[in-house]
C-alpha positions as CSV (number, residue, x, y, z in Angstrom):
1,M,-120.6,288.0,146.9
2,S,-118.8,284.7,146.9
3,G,-117.8,281.8,144.6
4,R,-115.8,282.4,141.4
5,I,-113.8,285.6,140.9
6,P,-115.9,288.1,139.0
7,K,-114.2,290.0,136.2
8,V,-114.6,293.8,135.7
9,V,-113.1,296.0,133.0
10,V,-112.9,299.7,133.9
11,I,-112.4,302.4,131.2
12,G,-111.6,305.8,132.6
13,G,-109.1,308.6,132.7
14,T,-105.8,308.4,134.7
15,Y,-104.3,311.4,136.5
16,V,-101.6,312.1,139.0
17,D,-102.8,314.4,141.8
18,M,-100.1,316.8,143.0
19,A,-101.5,318.1,146.3
20,I,-99.8,321.0,148.0
21,R,-100.7,322.2,151.5
22,C,-100.3,325.8,152.2
23,G,-101.5,328.4,154.7
24,Q,-103.6,330.2,152.1
25,I,-104.4,329.7,148.4
26,P,-102.6,332.4,146.5
27,S,-104.4,335.2,144.7
28,P,-103.3,336.1,141.1
29,G,-99.7,337.4,141.2
30,Q,-99.2,336.1,144.8
31,S,-96.7,333.4,145.9
32,V,-97.0,331.4,149.1
33,T,-94.9,328.7,150.7
34,G,-96.2,325.2,150.8
35,S,-95.9,323.0,153.9
36,A,-96.4,319.5,152.3
37,L,-96.5,317.9,148.9
38,S,-97.9,314.5,147.9
39,Y,-98.2,312.6,144.6
40,T,-101.1,310.2,144.1
41,A,-102.5,308.3,141.2
42,T,-106.1,309.3,140.8
43,G,-108.9,309.8,138.3
44,P,-112.1,307.8,137.6
45,G,-110.1,305.0,135.9
46,P,-107.8,304.1,138.8
47,N,-110.3,304.9,141.6
48,Q,-113.1,302.9,140.2
49,A,-110.8,300.0,139.2
50,V,-109.2,299.9,142.7
51,E,-112.6,299.9,144.3
52,A,-113.8,297.0,142.2
53,A,-110.5,295.2,143.1
54,L,-111.0,295.9,146.8
55,C,-114.4,294.2,146.4
56,G,-112.8,291.0,145.3
57,C,-112.9,291.3,141.5
58,E,-110.3,290.6,138.9
59,V,-110.0,294.0,137.3
60,H,-108.4,295.3,134.1
61,L,-108.0,299.1,133.6
62,I,-108.1,300.5,130.0
63,S,-106.7,304.0,130.1
64,K,-103.8,306.1,128.7
65,V,-100.8,307.8,130.3
66,G,-98.0,309.9,128.9
67,G,-94.3,309.4,128.0
68,D,-93.1,311.0,131.3
69,P,-91.9,309.8,134.7
70,F,-95.4,310.2,136.1
71,A,-96.7,307.4,133.9
72,Q,-94.7,304.6,135.5
73,M,-95.5,306.0,139.0
74,A,-99.2,305.9,138.3
75,K,-99.1,302.4,136.8
76,V,-97.1,301.0,139.7
77,S,-99.5,302.6,142.2
78,I,-102.5,301.1,140.5
79,A,-100.9,297.7,140.1
80,D,-100.2,297.7,143.9
81,F,-103.9,297.3,144.3
82,N,-104.0,294.2,142.1
83,V,-105.4,296.0,139.1
84,N,-104.1,294.7,135.8
85,T,-102.5,297.6,133.8
86,D,-101.6,295.7,130.6
87,F,-104.0,298.0,128.7
88,V,-103.0,301.2,130.3
89,Y,-101.4,302.5,127.1
90,T,-98.7,305.1,126.6
91,A,-99.0,308.2,124.4
92,E,-95.3,309.1,124.2
93,A,-95.8,312.6,122.8
94,K,-98.1,313.6,125.6
95,N,-97.9,314.2,129.4
96,T,-99.8,312.0,131.9
97,G,-103.0,313.8,133.0
98,V,-102.2,315.9,136.1
99,I,-104.4,317.6,138.7
100,V,-102.6,320.3,140.8
101,T,-104.5,320.8,144.1
102,L,-103.8,323.6,146.6
103,V,-105.2,322.9,150.1
104,N,-105.3,325.7,152.7
105,A,-105.2,325.6,156.4
106,A,-109.0,325.4,156.7
107,G,-109.2,322.5,154.3
108,G,-110.5,324.5,151.4
109,N,-109.0,323.7,148.0
110,A,-108.5,324.9,144.5
111,A,-107.5,322.8,141.6
112,C,-106.3,322.9,138.0
113,Y,-106.2,319.8,135.8
114,H,-104.6,319.0,132.5
115,T,-106.2,316.0,130.6
116,G,-102.9,315.1,128.9
117,A,-102.8,311.6,127.5
118,N,-106.4,310.9,128.4
119,S,-107.5,312.8,125.4
120,A,-105.5,310.4,123.2
121,L,-107.6,307.3,123.9
122,R,-108.7,306.0,120.6
123,P,-111.1,303.3,119.3
124,R,-108.2,301.2,118.2
125,D,-107.1,301.1,121.9
126,I,-110.5,299.6,122.7
127,D,-110.2,297.1,119.8
128,A,-106.8,295.9,121.1
129,A,-108.5,295.1,124.5
130,E,-111.5,293.3,122.9
131,Q,-110.6,290.0,124.4
132,I,-110.7,291.1,128.0
133,I,-113.9,293.0,127.4
134,S,-115.5,289.9,125.9
135,E,-114.4,287.9,129.0
136,A,-115.6,290.4,131.6
137,D,-118.9,290.2,133.6
138,V,-119.1,294.0,133.6
139,C,-117.6,296.9,131.6
140,L,-117.6,300.1,133.6
141,I,-117.1,303.2,131.5
142,H,-116.5,306.9,132.6
143,G,-117.7,309.4,130.1
144,R,-115.0,312.0,130.4
145,L,-112.9,310.5,127.6
146,P,-113.0,311.0,123.8
147,Q,-116.5,310.1,122.7
148,E,-115.4,307.9,119.8
149,A,-113.6,305.7,122.3
150,I,-116.6,305.4,124.5
151,I,-118.9,304.5,121.6
152,R,-116.5,301.8,120.5
153,A,-116.3,300.4,124.0
154,V,-120.1,300.3,124.4
155,R,-120.5,298.6,121.1
156,C,-117.7,296.1,121.8
157,A,-119.2,295.1,125.2
158,K,-122.7,294.8,123.8
159,V,-121.6,292.5,120.9
160,H,-120.0,290.1,123.5
161,G,-122.9,290.3,125.9
162,T,-120.9,292.0,128.6
163,K,-123.0,294.1,131.0
164,V,-122.3,297.8,130.5
165,I,-122.4,300.5,133.2
166,L,-121.8,304.0,132.0
167,N,-121.3,307.3,133.9
168,P,-122.3,309.8,131.2
169,A,-120.0,312.6,132.3
170,K,-119.4,315.2,129.6
171,P,-116.9,314.0,126.9
172,M,-113.5,315.8,126.6
173,E,-114.3,317.3,123.2
174,S,-115.0,321.0,123.7
175,R,-117.9,322.3,121.8
176,P,-118.7,325.9,120.9
177,A,-121.6,327.3,123.0
178,G,-124.9,326.3,121.4
179,S,-123.3,324.1,118.7
180,R,-124.8,320.9,120.0
181,Q,-127.2,320.2,122.9
182,S,-126.2,317.9,125.6
183,S,-129.4,315.8,124.9
184,D,-127.8,314.8,121.6
185,L,-125.7,312.1,123.2
186,P,-125.0,309.2,120.8
187,I,-127.7,306.5,120.8
188,E,-125.1,304.0,122.2
189,Y,-125.2,305.8,125.5
190,F,-128.9,304.8,125.8
191,S,-128.2,301.2,124.9
192,V,-126.3,300.4,128.1
193,D,-127.6,298.2,130.9
194,I,-127.1,300.8,133.7
195,L,-126.7,304.5,133.4
196,I,-125.3,306.2,136.6
197,P,-125.5,310.0,136.2
198,N,-125.7,312.3,139.2
199,L,-128.8,314.5,139.3
200,Y,-127.1,317.4,137.5
201,E,-125.9,315.2,134.7
202,A,-129.3,313.5,134.3
203,A,-131.1,316.8,134.2
204,D,-128.7,318.0,131.6
205,I,-129.1,315.0,129.4
206,T,-132.9,315.1,129.5
207,K,-133.3,318.9,129.3
208,A,-135.1,318.7,132.7
209,P,-135.1,322.5,133.2
210,A,-137.3,322.9,130.1
211,R,-139.7,320.1,131.2
212,L,-139.9,320.7,134.9
213,G,-139.2,324.4,135.2
214,S,-135.7,325.7,136.1
215,A,-136.9,327.0,139.5
216,K,-138.3,323.6,140.5
217,L,-135.1,321.9,139.4
218,R,-133.0,324.4,141.4
219,Q,-135.1,323.7,144.4
220,A,-134.6,320.0,144.0
221,K,-130.8,320.4,144.1
222,R,-130.5,322.7,147.1
223,G,-130.2,320.8,150.3
224,P,-131.6,318.3,152.8
225,D,-134.8,320.2,153.3
226,H,-135.7,319.4,149.7
227,S,-135.1,315.7,149.7
228,A,-138.7,315.0,148.6
229,A,-138.3,317.3,145.6
230,N,-135.0,315.6,144.7
231,I,-136.7,312.2,144.8
232,R,-139.6,313.3,142.6
233,T,-137.3,315.0,140.1
234,A,-135.0,312.0,139.9
235,K,-137.9,309.7,139.4
236,L,-139.2,311.8,136.4
237,I,-135.8,312.2,134.9
238,G,-134.9,308.5,135.4
239,S,-138.2,307.5,133.7
240,D,-137.2,309.6,130.7
241,L,-133.8,307.9,130.5
242,V,-135.4,304.5,130.7
243,A,-137.8,305.5,127.9
244,R,-134.8,306.3,125.8
245,G,-133.6,302.8,126.1
246,V,-131.4,302.2,129.2
247,N,-132.4,299.2,131.3
248,Y,-131.8,300.9,134.6
249,A,-131.1,304.6,135.5
250,V,-129.3,304.9,138.9
251,I,-129.3,308.6,139.7
252,T,-127.0,309.6,142.5
253,M,-127.9,312.5,144.8
254,G,-125.0,312.6,147.3
255,K,-126.2,312.7,150.9
256,R,-129.8,312.3,149.7
257,G,-129.0,308.8,148.4
258,C,-129.9,307.6,145.0
259,M,-132.8,306.5,142.8
260,V,-133.1,303.2,140.9
261,I,-135.5,303.4,138.0
262,D,-136.5,300.7,135.5
263,R,-139.6,300.0,133.4
264,S,-141.5,298.6,136.4
265,S,-140.7,300.8,139.4
266,A,-138.7,303.6,140.9
267,D,-137.1,303.1,144.3
268,H,-135.2,305.5,146.6
269,I,-132.1,304.1,148.3
270,P,-131.3,306.3,151.3
271,A,-127.8,307.4,152.0
272,F,-125.8,306.0,154.9
273,E,-125.2,308.4,157.8
274,V,-121.5,308.7,158.5
275,E,-119.2,311.4,159.7
276,L,-118.1,313.3,156.6
277,V,-114.4,314.0,156.3
278,D,-113.7,314.3,152.6
279,Q,-116.2,313.6,149.8
280,T,-113.6,313.4,147.0
281,G,-113.9,309.7,146.4
282,R,-117.6,309.2,146.9
283,G,-118.7,308.9,143.2
284,D,-115.8,306.6,142.2
285,A,-116.4,304.3,145.2
286,F,-120.0,304.1,144.3
287,A,-119.4,303.2,140.7
288,G,-116.6,300.7,141.4
289,A,-118.7,298.9,144.1
290,L,-121.8,298.9,141.9
291,A,-119.8,297.2,139.1
292,A,-118.4,294.7,141.5
293,Y,-121.8,293.7,142.8
294,C,-123.3,293.6,139.4
295,A,-120.5,291.3,138.2
296,V,-121.8,288.7,140.7
297,K,-125.6,289.3,141.0
298,D,-128.3,290.6,138.8
299,D,-130.0,292.7,141.4
300,V,-129.5,296.4,140.7
301,R,-131.3,297.7,143.7
302,E,-129.2,295.6,146.1
303,A,-126.1,296.7,144.1
304,A,-127.1,300.3,144.6
305,K,-127.4,299.8,148.3
306,F,-124.0,298.1,148.4
307,A,-122.5,300.9,146.3
308,S,-124.1,303.6,148.5
309,A,-122.4,302.0,151.6
310,A,-119.1,302.2,149.7
311,G,-119.6,305.8,148.7
312,A,-120.4,306.7,152.3
313,L,-117.3,305.0,153.7
314,A,-115.1,306.8,151.2
315,C,-116.2,310.1,152.8
316,T,-114.9,309.1,156.2
317,K,-111.2,309.5,155.2
318,F,-109.1,312.1,153.4
319,G,-108.0,311.4,149.8
320,S,-109.4,309.5,146.9
321,I,-107.8,306.2,146.2
322,E,-106.5,305.8,149.7
323,A,-109.9,306.4,151.1
324,L,-111.7,303.6,149.2
325,P,-113.3,300.9,151.4
326,T,-112.8,297.1,151.2
327,K,-115.6,294.6,150.7
328,A,-115.4,293.7,154.4
329,D,-115.8,297.4,155.3
330,I,-118.8,297.7,153.1
331,I,-120.5,294.5,154.5
332,E,-119.8,295.6,158.0
333,L,-121.6,298.9,157.4
334,L,-124.5,297.1,155.7
335,Q,-124.9,294.7,158.6
336,K,-124.7,297.6,161.1
337,E,-127.5,299.4,159.3
338,D,-129.6,296.2,159.2
339,T,-129.4,295.8,163.0
340,E,-130.3,299.4,163.9
């Protein structure tokens, strides 16, 4: 990954994580005293943008914050990592998205999040950033945003020939139970270059429980003893996604690695073995590093290996944005793996 500076646009939600350490997580009606408090910018938008920047890319973040003091704190924190925040818009009437996390003495946690201004991202916000999307090598989109904004972003990037990577997380719009099936995703979702769901999301999109049998799918999700089942299931689901139109399906499976499926083959990329400390930032590190690699080279399998190394390294430290690895860290792990 050398030569000119690659350009990546990240579209994703911005939150402020308020983490409180306490002896125990309170039960309903109970109050406890906290021992420490921290504020950190987080969310798929900042985390993935920062990872791409740490991999040497010029990065613009498209997101939305509220008209409160948290907004400026979040923008400054993100900008400190050399991420351009010119298109982090402000919804004055809303609060910035917030995640309140309680962490007990044993490291267990409970969290409550408020989407805040993230629910106010609109197609016109995407239109205002059309120029930077058109100039980017990759547009990385996280699905937990208003669906109309995601559709506009995909269309905009496709018109300008910008490579699109989409994590099809469920959109923010709440739907009554049974009102619309998850497989009814807009066709634009299946027009992207690379779709990067985890196994649960991919199964949901393709109605895998109905095709494979719910018992078999549950077995495939259980644990390390069922790695072969995971790989077989991911291959089938990925082939379904490719048949629907995506060029590549990269299905992540945590400590069981990921599958890269296209029209010609399906390949398993094993996970890197590291000492797990905190898996909070794994997915965002993976996505940001994948986008960074794809902005330079057109080799999705090598990109997935690079991204897997980034995801593994993010698990070796506490936190999310502060645990993200640099390009040098990732290359070092890759070289170490090659020599063993």
